[in-house]
C-alpha positions, 0 to 999 in steps of 0.5 A: 106616423098617422096624420090627423084627420079633421072632420065632424063627429060621425053622427053629424056626417051621418045626418048630412049623408042621410037625405031625409035627415038632411032635409029635416035639418034644412027645414029646422034652419030655414033653408029651402029644399026641393019637395022630398018624400021618404018611401019604403016600398015600391008602391010608395015610390011609384006614387011619389014620382007620379006626383011630378012632371020631372023628378029625381029619386035617390036612395037615402044613403047615396053619394056621387049621383051614380044611383038614381031614378029620373025622368029627365036629363041625360040619365032619364029612363036608365032605371025604372020604378020596377028596378028599385027596392026601397026598404022599410029600414030607414036607418040606412043600408047594411054597409052604413050600419057596419061602418057605424058599428066599426067606428063606434067600436074603435072609439070605445076601444080608444077611450078605454085604452086612454083610460087604462093608460091614464091619458084621458082628458 
């Protein structure tokens, strides 16, 4: 028997995982955040990191701290700006979009099944 999973709606989870949307949320509710720049090209990335003596640059959609560019701490120099490939598509990586499409499809099918069975609340 499946166990219930208690979580926020997927749109809320997506907002919290997208770093630029999370920073905007923090701004709306008055929480301070580090200076944040959204870049879409390697040139924009180079210009953004050039503004700081110390920086950490990460993809908008990443978890676990495994992928990032920094010039300080134990991971300094592991990646270079030239190794990064920012994208103009700010809506997220392909894997995220596939997951979202699958989740929305499952929800729509579940609702349609409930309606067909007369179980909709």
